[in-house]
C-alpha positions in Angstrom: -25.7 -5.1 -1.8 -24.1 -3.4 -5.0 -25.1 -6.6 -6.8 -22.7 -9.1 -4.9 -25.4 -11.3 -4.3 -25.2 -12.4 -8.0 -22.0 -13.7 -7.6 -20.7 -17.0 -5.9 -18.6 -17.6 -2.6 -15.5 -18.5 -4.9 -16.0 -15.1 -6.8 -16.3 -13.1 -3.8 -13.4 -14.5 -1.4 -11.1 -16.2 -3.5 -10.3 -19.2 -1.5 -7.3 -20.2 -2.8 -5.6 -16.7 -2.3 -7.2 -16.7 1.2 -5.5 -19.9 2.2 -2.3 -18.4 1.0 -2.8 -15.3 3.1 -3.6 -17.4 6.2 -0.8 -19.4 5.9 1.6 -16.5 5.7 -0.4 -14.9 8.6 -0.1 -18.4 10.9 3.8 -18.7 9.7 4.4 -15.2 11.2 2.5 -15.7 14.2 4.4 -19.2 14.7 7.7 -17.7 14.1 7.1 -14.5 16.4 5.6 -16.9 18.9 6.8 -20.5 19.8 9.6 -20.4 17.2 11.2 -17.2 18.1 13.7 -19.1 20.6 15.6 -20.5 17.6 16.8 -17.0 16.6 19.8 -15.7 18.8 18.8 -12.1 19.2 14.9 -12.9 19.3 12.9 -10.6 21.7 9.1 -11.1 22.2 6.9 -9.5 19.9 4.3 -7.0 21.5 0.7 -7.4 21.1 0.6 -4.0 18.8 2.8 -5.4 16.4 1.2 -8.6 15.8 -2.2 -6.8 15.4 -0.5 -4.4 12.7 0.7 -7.3 10.8 -2.6 -9.0 10.8 -4.5 -5.6 9.9 -2.3 -5.3 7.2 -2.5 -8.8 5.6 -6.4 -8.3 6.1 -6.5 -5.2 3.8 -4.2 -6.8 1.4 -6.6 -9.8 1.0 -9.7 -7.8 1.2 -8.3 -5.6 -1.7 -6.8 -8.3 -3.7 -8.8 -11.3 -3.0 -12.0 -10.2 -1.2 -15.3 -8.5 -2.4 -13.5 -5.3 -2.6 -11.5 -6.9 -5.4 -14.5 -7.8 -7.3 -16.2 -4.5 -6.9 -13.0 -3.1 -8.4 -13.9 -4.4 -11.6 -17.1 -2.9 -11.7 -16.3 0.5 -10.2 -13.5 2.5 -10.8 -14.1 4.1 -7.1 -13.5 0.6 -5.8 -10.2 0.0 -7.9 -8.7 3.2 -6.3 -9.6 1.8 -3.1 -7.8 -1.4 -3.7 -4.7 1.0 -5.1 -4.6 2.9 -1.6 -5.3 -0.6 0.4 -2.7 -2.5 -1.5 0.0 0.1 -1.6 -0.5 2.8 1.0 -2.2 1.1 4.0 -1.4 -2.4 3.8 2.5 -2.4 3.2 3.5 0.1 6.2 1.4 -2.1 8.7 2.9 -5.2 7.5 6.5 -3.8 7.7 6.0 -2.4 11.3 4.6 -5.5 12.4 7.6 -7.4 11.7 10.0 -7.4 14.5 13.7 -6.2 13.9 15.1 -9.5 14.8 13.2 -10.9 12.1 13.7 -8.3 9.3 17.6 -8.9 10.0 17.0 -12.8 9.5 14.7 -11.8 6.4 17.6 -9.6 5.2 20.4 -12.1 5.8 19.0 -14.3 3.1 18.2 -11.8 0.6 19.1 -12.8 -2.9 18.6 -9.3 -4.3 21.1 -7.4 -2.6 22.4 -6.1 -5.7 19.2 -4.4 -6.3 19.8 -2.2 -3.0 20.1 0.9 -5.0 16.5 0.9 -5.8 15.7 1.4 -2.2 17.5 4.8 -2.3 14.8 7.2 -1.4 14.5 9.1 -4.5 14.9 6.2 -6.7 12.3 4.3 -4.6 9.8 7.5 -4.6 10.2 8.1 -8.5 9.9 4.1 -9.2 6.6 3.8 -7.2 4.8 6.9 -8.1 6.1 6.7 -11.7 4.6 3.0 -12.0 1.4 4.3 -10.4 0.8 6.7 -12.6 2.0 4.8 -15.8 -0.6 2.3 -14.7 -3.4 4.9 -14.9 -2.8 6.1 -18.6 -5.9 4.7 -20.1 -4.5 2.8 -23.3 -2.0 0.9 -20.5 -4.8 0.4 -17.7 -6.9 -1.0 -20.2 -4.3 -3.5 -21.5 -3.3 -4.4 -17.7 -7.1 -5.3 -17.2 -7.4 -7.5 -20.0 -4.3 -9.4 -19.9 -4.0 -11.2 -16.8 -0.4 -12.7 -16.5 0.5 -8.9 -16.8 -1.9 -7.8 -14.5 -0.5 -10.3 -11.9 3.1 -9.2 -12.4 2.2 -5.3 -12.6 0.6 -5.6 -9.2 3.6 -7.6 -7.7 6.2 -5.0 -8.8 3.7 -2.1 -7.8 3.5 -3.9 -4.3 7.4 -4.4 -4.3 8.2 -0.8 -5.2 5.5 0.5 -2.7 7.6 -1.4 0.3 11.0 0.3 -1.1 9.0 3.7 -1.0 8.0 2.8 2.4 11.6 1.7 3.8 12.9 5.0 3.8 10.1 6.1 6.3 9.9 2.7 8.2 13.3 1.6 7.9 13.0 -0.8 11.3 17.1 -1.5 11.7 18.9 1.0 13.6 22.0 0.2 12.0 20.6 1.2 8.4 18.7 4.5 9.5 18.7 7.0 6.6 18.4 10.5 6.5 17.2 13.3 9.2 13.8 14.1 10.5 13.7 17.1 8.0 15.0 15.0 5.4 12.0 12.4 5.6 9.6 15.1 5.9 11.0 16.4 2.4 10.9 12.9 1.3 6.8 12.8 2.2 6.1 15.8 0.6 7.9 14.5 -2.5 5.6 11.4 -2.6 2.3 13.7 -2.3 3.4 15.7 -5.0 4.5 12.9 -7.4 1.2 11.3 -7.2 -0.8 14.3 -7.8 -0.9 14.6 -11.6 -2.2 10.8 -12.0 -5.1 11.7 -9.4 -5.7 15.1 -11.3 -6.0 13.7 -14.6 -8.5 11.4 -13.2 -10.4 14.0 -11.2 -10.9 16.5 -13.6 -11.2 14.6 -16.9 -14.3 15.5 -18.8 -15.1 12.3 -20.2 -14.8 8.7 -19.2 -11.1 7.3 -19.5 -11.2 3.8 -19.1 -12.9 1.2 -21.4 -12.6 -1.4 -18.5 -15.5 0.6 -16.7 -17.6 2.2 -19.7 -17.2 -0.6 -22.6 -19.5 -3.3 -21.5 -17.8 -5.5 -23.9 -14.2 -4.6 -22.5 -15.5 -4.6 -18.9 -17.0 -8.4 -19.4 -13.6 -9.7 -20.8 -11.8 -8.2 -17.9 -14.0 -10.0 -15.6 -12.6 -13.0 -16.5 -10.0 -12.1 -14.0 -12.3 -12.5 -10.7 -15.1 -14.8 -11.8 -15.3 -18.3 -13.0 -17.4 -19.5 -16.2 -18.5 -17.7 -19.2 -18.1 -13.8 -19.0 -20.3 -13.2 -22.0 -23.4 -14.4 -19.9 -22.8 -11.3 -17.6 -23.8 -9.2 -20.8 -26.8 -11.0 -21.1 -27.5 -10.8 -17.4 -26.5 -7.0 -16.5 -25.8 -5.1 -20.0 -22.6 -3.8 -18.4 -20.7 -2.3 -15.3 -23.3 0.4 -14.8 -26.0 -2.2 -13.5 -23.7 -2.3 -10.4 -23.2 1.3 -9.8 -25.1 3.8 -7.9 -23.1 6.7 -10.0 -22.5 7.2 -13.6 -19.1 6.2 -15.0 -17.7 9.9 -15.3 -18.6 10.6 -11.9 -17.4 7.3 -10.5 -14.1 7.6 -12.0 -14.0 11.3 -10.7 -15.0 10.0 -7.0 -12.2 7.3 -7.2 -9.6 10.1 -8.1 -10.7 12.4 -5.3 -10.5 9.1 -2.7 -7.1 8.2 -3.7 -5.9 11.6 -3.5 -7.4 11.9 0.0 -6.3 8.8 1.6 -2.9 9.3 0.2 -3.0 12.8 1.8 -4.3 11.5 5.1 -1.9 8.6 5.5 1.3 10.7 4.4 0.0 13.7 6.7 -0.2 11.5 9.8 3.3 10.3 9.2 4.7 13.5 8.6 2.8 14.8 12.0 4.6 11.8 13.6 7.9 12.4 12.1 7.4 16.3 13.0 6.7 15.5 16.5 9.5 13.2 16.9 12.2 15.8 15.4 10.5 18.4 17.6 11.0 16.0 20.9 14.3 15.6 19.8 15.3 18.9 19.5 13.8 20.0 22.7 15.5 17.2 24.4 18.9 18.3 23.1 18.2 21.6 24.0 17.5 20.8 27.7 20.8 18.5 27.7 22.8 21.6 26.4 21.1 23.9 29.1 21.9 21.2 31.5 25.5 21.0 30.7 25.7 25.0 30.8 24.2 25.1 34.1 26.6 22.4 35.5 29.9 24.5 34.1 28.4 27.5 35.8 28.3 25.7 38.8 31.6 24.5 38.6 33.1 27.7 38.1 31.6 29.4 41.1 33.3 26.3 43.3 
């Protein structure tokens, strides 16, 4: 399927990365299970929370180490799927899967407390969306894809900034809650707007922007990030990335931009709806409490 049969098991599944992700997941299940009694404030971790964490780790692995990662080096549409999974879908699932008591334990030994200002809502939103947009400037994107150390570092920084961006909306610590529901809704709209220029550039471009997906020589060099052996043999065997694509490079690029924007809109719209209904229920509950107090005062006045 899509040419995956031409690659080895190691190329498709990144065994070393898979082992790391399995070890992290096993550690999480052990800490929230048998080891939780060693934490003074620990409470049982619900099954839904564990499912969210494991699901987030699965998406992150598939995007950064599984077949989707390999396809992301051959088709731009899969590259954008990697971006969506890695920074819009996986982080909130992983964050929501970590119980409050474990968050407190993690943050207690946080060596980066002096960088706390980066978690400020506006700073976090501008930082993540700015780095994401910067990455998709063609010359920068191709440079990152061809320089493997820069590639790894940039992806790690993007993941950290995505966590900071999500922290404003998902902060699990009651003592650190920031902003009202209306402020959170505004923050969601801000994130939706900030990502639009980058997606618009990609969707409405009249020509292919990225040599990684259109120039066979550049593509073969970039493939060295995810396969073993001599990548020049790829040119002899397949000729270029178009061998694996069912679309032209330009259409593939446009589909990638549309997919990214659609997934972003869907995820943020879902959270926007959740925040709105939480705010609506709270307002109604406050109105009911006020009406109850008024009724009680009225009754007392007639006694």
